[in-house]
C-alpha positions in Angstrom: 30.1 -7.8 15.2 31.6 -5.5 17.8 31.9 -1.9 16.7 29.2 -2.0 14.1 26.8 1.0 14.3 23.4 0.6 12.6 21.6 3.9 11.9 18.9 5.3 9.5 20.2 6.5 6.2 20.6 10.2 5.5 20.3 12.0 2.2 24.0 12.7 2.3 24.7 9.0 2.2 23.6 8.7 -1.4 26.9 8.7 -3.1 28.5 6.2 -0.8 25.5 3.9 -0.9 25.4 4.1 -4.7 29.1 3.1 -4.8 28.5 0.2 -2.3 25.5 -0.9 -4.3 27.6 -1.2 -7.5 30.4 -3.0 -5.7 28.1 -5.6 -4.1 25.8 -6.2 -7.0 25.9 -9.7 -8.6 23.7 -11.9 -10.7 23.4 -14.2 -7.7 22.0 -11.4 -5.5 19.8 -9.5 -7.9 17.4 -10.2 -10.7 17.6 -6.6 -11.8 20.2 -5.0 -14.0 23.6 -3.9 -12.7 23.4 -0.5 -11.1 24.5 2.4 -13.4 27.5 4.6 -12.7 26.7 7.8 -10.9 25.7 9.1 -7.5 22.0 8.2 -7.7 20.7 5.7 -5.1 17.6 7.3 -3.7 14.5 8.1 -5.8 10.8 8.6 -5.1 10.4 4.9 -4.3 13.7 4.4 -2.5 13.8 7.1 0.2 16.5 7.5 2.8 14.0 6.6 5.6 13.5 3.2 4.0 17.2 2.3 4.6 19.3 1.2 7.5 23.1 1.8 7.2 25.9 -0.2 8.9 29.0 1.7 9.8 32.3 0.3 11.0 34.9 2.7 12.2 32.9 5.6 10.7 32.9 3.9 7.2 29.6 2.8 5.6 29.9 -1.0 5.1 26.4 -2.1 4.5 22.7 -1.2 3.9 19.3 -2.7 4.1 16.0 -1.5 2.7 12.8 -2.1 4.8 9.4 -1.1 3.5 5.7 -2.0 3.8 5.4 -4.0 0.6 1.7 -3.7 0.0 0.3 -0.2 0.8 -3.1 -1.1 2.1 -4.3 -1.0 5.7 -4.9 -4.7 5.8 -1.1 -5.3 5.2 0.1 -2.6 7.7 1.5 -5.3 10.0 4.0 -6.5 7.4 7.4 -5.1 6.5 9.7 -6.5 3.7 13.4 -6.5 3.3 14.0 -5.3 -0.3 17.7 -5.1 -0.6 20.7 -5.9 1.5 24.3 -5.1 0.6 27.5 -5.7 2.6 31.0 -4.7 1.5 33.0 -7.7 0.5 35.8 -7.0 3.0 33.5 -7.3 6.0 31.3 -10.2 4.9 30.9 -13.1 7.4 31.8 -10.8 10.3 28.2 -10.2 11.5 27.5 -7.0 9.7 24.7 -8.5 7.6 23.1 -10.2 10.6 23.3 -6.9 12.6 21.4 -5.2 9.7 18.8 -7.9 9.6 18.2 -7.9 13.3 18.1 -4.1 13.4 15.5 -4.2 10.5 13.4 -6.7 12.5 13.6 -4.4 15.6 12.6 -1.4 13.4 9.7 -3.3 11.9 8.5 -4.1 15.4 8.9 -0.4 16.4 6.7 0.5 13.4 4.0 -1.9 14.7 4.7 -4.8 12.3 4.2 -8.4 13.3 6.0 -10.0 10.3 9.0 -9.4 8.1 9.2 -11.0 4.7 11.8 -11.1 1.9 12.6 -12.7 -1.4 16.0 -14.1 -2.1 17.3 -15.9 -5.2 17.8 -19.6 -4.7 21.4 -19.4 -5.9 22.3 -16.8 -3.2 23.2 -19.5 -0.7 25.1 -17.1 1.6 22.1 -14.8 2.0 19.8 -17.7 2.5 22.1 -19.0 5.4 22.1 -15.5 6.9 18.4 -15.2 6.8 17.9 -18.6 8.3 20.4 -17.7 11.1 18.2 -14.6 11.8 15.1 -16.8 12.2 13.6 -16.6 8.7 11.8 -19.7 7.3 10.9 -20.6 3.7 7.3 -20.0 3.1 7.3 -20.6 -0.7 9.3 -21.0 -3.8 8.5 -19.5 -7.2 10.1 -22.0 -9.5 12.1 -20.6 -12.4 10.9 -17.1 -11.7 13.9 -15.4 -13.3 16.2 -16.1 -16.2 19.7 -14.9 -15.2 23.0 -15.5 -17.0 21.6 -18.2 -19.2 19.8 -20.2 -16.4 16.4 -20.3 -14.7 16.6 -19.3 -11.0 14.0 -19.8 -8.3 12.7 -17.0 -6.1 12.6 -18.1 -2.4 10.0 -16.4 -0.2 11.0 -16.2 3.5 9.5 -14.7 6.6 9.6 -14.4 10.3 7.6 -13.0 13.1 8.9 -10.0 15.0 
């Protein structure tokens, strides 16, 4: 999307990211509980440097969390997308794809060779986005979660960077 700026998150983004996280949360996109009310988004496991932020016209419209999922030297070549949120009014405009592509570039800059992610099987929009960005299914954990009265598969996807 033209005009989208992707940057690293800053501590002062916390309130706007917390609000965006609440607005974009759904049972189709997260196996976790609905985010609570309040300004808290960052904590000791979710640091600003783990996040990329998408801005459009100076307004934060998306975020993505990128981390090394297993903190051992033998896995230093892998990064994982652990969260992606895009404001409803700019979905399907390229913001999500811009964030994913920026995350892959950042992973490569950090020396990674692979980027992995987990996505709920019912989140068809996210699965299409990841496939468009070159991610392929590497595994499926059948009935991994029980959400809203139904069992949901966890789809494991990855791509080289």
